[in-house]
C-alpha positions as CSV (number, residue, x, y, z in Angstrom):
1,M,27.7,-37.1,-5.6
2,L,30.0,-39.7,-6.6
3,N,27.5,-42.4,-6.6
4,I,29.5,-45.1,-5.0
5,G,27.3,-48.0,-3.9
6,M,28.0,-50.1,-0.7
7,T,29.6,-53.1,-2.6
8,E,31.7,-50.8,-4.7
9,L,33.1,-49.6,-1.5
10,L,33.6,-53.0,-0.1
11,V,35.6,-53.9,-3.1
12,F,37.4,-50.8,-3.0
13,G,38.4,-51.5,0.9
14,I,39.6,-55.0,0.4
15,I,42.0,-53.5,-2.6
16,A,43.3,-51.0,-0.5
17,L,43.7,-53.4,2.5
18,L,45.8,-55.9,0.1
19,V,47.8,-53.0,-1.4
20,L,48.3,-50.9,1.7
21,G,48.4,-53.2,4.3
22,P,46.7,-53.4,7.8
23,E,49.1,-50.6,9.1
24,K,48.9,-47.8,6.8
25,L,45.2,-48.6,5.7
26,P,44.0,-46.3,8.8
27,E,45.9,-43.6,7.9
28,A,44.9,-43.6,4.4
29,A,41.0,-43.8,5.1
30,R,41.4,-40.7,7.2
31,F,43.2,-39.0,4.5
32,A,40.8,-39.9,1.7
33,G,38.2,-39.0,4.5
34,K,39.5,-35.6,4.8
35,W,39.8,-35.0,1.2
36,Y,36.5,-36.4,0.4
37,G,34.9,-33.8,2.9
38,K,37.0,-30.9,1.5
39,V,35.8,-31.9,-2.1
40,K,32.3,-32.4,-1.2
41,R,32.1,-28.9,0.5
42,M,33.9,-27.1,-2.3
43,V,31.3,-28.5,-4.5
44,S,28.5,-27.6,-2.4
45,N,29.7,-24.1,-2.0
46,V,29.8,-23.7,-5.7
47,Q,26.6,-25.3,-6.1
48,N,25.0,-22.5,-3.8
49,D,27.3,-19.7,-5.3
50,I,25.6,-20.5,-8.6
51,D,22.1,-20.7,-7.2
52,R,22.4,-17.5,-5.8
53,E,23.8,-15.8,-8.7
54,L,20.6,-17.3,-10.7
55,R,18.3,-16.1,-8.2
56,M,20.0,-12.4,-8.0
57,S,20.1,-12.5,-12.0
58,E,16.2,-13.1,-12.1
59,L,15.5,-10.6,-9.2
60,R,17.6,-8.2,-11.4
61,E,15.6,-9.0,-14.4
62,Q,12.4,-8.6,-12.3
63,M,13.5,-5.3,-11.0
64,Q,14.0,-4.1,-14.4
65,N,10.7,-5.1,-15.8
66,E,9.0,-3.1,-12.8
67,M,11.1,-0.1,-13.5
68,K,10.1,-0.2,-16.9
69,R,6.6,-0.5,-15.6
70,I,6.3,2.2,-13.5
71,Q,8.3,4.9,-16.2
72,E,5.7,3.8,-18.4
73,L,2.9,4.6,-16.1
74,E,4.7,8.0,-15.1
75,Q,4.9,9.0,-18.6
76,K,1.2,7.9,-18.9
77,M,0.5,10.3,-16.0
78,Q,2.6,13.3,-17.1
79,A,0.7,13.0,-20.5
80,Q,-2.9,13.1,-18.5
81,M,-1.6,15.9,-16.6
82,Q,-0.5,17.5,-19.6
83,H,-3.9,17.2,-21.3
84,I,-5.9,18.2,-18.2
85,Q,-3.7,21.4,-18.1
86,Q,-4.8,22.4,-21.5
87,Q,-8.2,21.8,-21.2
88,N,-8.3,23.8,-18.2
89,I,-6.4,26.7,-20.0
90,L,-8.7,26.5,-23.0
91,A,-11.8,26.4,-20.4
92,N,-10.6,29.6,-18.7
93,E,-9.7,31.0,-22.3
94,K,-13.3,30.7,-23.3
95,H,-15.0,31.2,-19.7
96,P,-13.0,33.9,-18.0
97,K,-16.0,35.0,-15.5
98,T,-16.4,31.3,-14.3
99,A,-13.0,30.3,-13.8
100,T,-12.2,29.5,-10.1
101,L,-9.1,30.0,-8.2
102,D,-7.2,26.5,-6.9
103,N,-5.5,28.5,-4.3
104,K,-6.1,26.9,-1.0
105,N,-4.6,29.8,1.0
106,I,-7.3,32.6,-0.3
107,S,-9.0,33.5,3.2
108,H,-12.7,32.9,3.1
109,T,-15.2,35.4,4.6
110,Y,-18.1,35.1,6.3
111,Q,-21.2,37.1,7.1
112,Y,-23.2,36.5,10.2
113,V,-26.7,37.7,10.5
114,D,-28.2,38.4,13.6
115,Q,-31.6,37.0,13.9
116,K,-33.6,36.3,17.1
117,A,-34.2,32.4,17.7
118,P,-37.4,31.4,18.7
119,V,-38.1,30.8,22.4
120,F,-39.4,27.8,23.9
121,T,-41.1,27.5,27.2
122,L,-42.1,24.6,29.1
123,Q,-45.5,24.7,30.1
124,P,-46.9,22.5,32.7
125,M,-49.0,19.7,31.8
126,K,-52.5,19.5,32.8
127,H,-53.6,15.9,33.4
128,K,-55.8,14.4,36.4
129,S,-53.9,13.5,39.3
130,S,-54.1,9.6,40.1
131,V,-52.9,10.2,43.9
132,D,-56.5,10.3,45.1
133,S,-56.9,6.7,43.7
134,V,-54.3,4.7,45.3
135,P,-55.7,2.6,48.1
136,Y,-54.5,3.4,52.0
137,L,-52.8,0.8,53.5
138,G,-52.8,2.0,57.0
139,C,-50.1,3.0,59.6
140,V,-46.4,2.5,59.0
141,Q,-44.7,-0.4,61.2
142,N,-41.3,0.2,63.0
143,S,-40.4,-3.4,62.1
144,F,-39.2,-5.1,58.9
145,E,-42.3,-7.7,59.1
146,P,-44.8,-7.9,56.2
147,M,-48.0,-6.4,56.8
148,R,-50.5,-8.9,57.5
149,E,-53.6,-7.3,56.6
150,A,-54.5,-4.4,54.5
151,V,-56.9,-2.0,56.1
């Protein structure tokens, strides 16, 4: 803030010691430190306020630009809607029989036709049984032992 270097501070301290003396120098240093802190905080607050105002003005400008864009788009949309409505009116005047209603509340009627559906039946498949070709392994054993020999 004030750009005071170490040598300048040392020279200032020596002059203050000679002028004020060793008894009043601590009180004067405390007083100067308090005022320096107050001034520094005040300058910092002013800088923050200025920065905040600049950001707010930039945001206002951006918001106004966006509002203009939105209004332009709205005008374009309204112009297109009017153009489409005019074309629709002209088409209805030229072809009144083919005009369609845009009312979604119209009830639709359906006509059901009673037809008999074809009936599918399952028929057993005719194939040769392969049970006869399975080898006979012998009698059933009561214990859990692998069969030693197949008969």
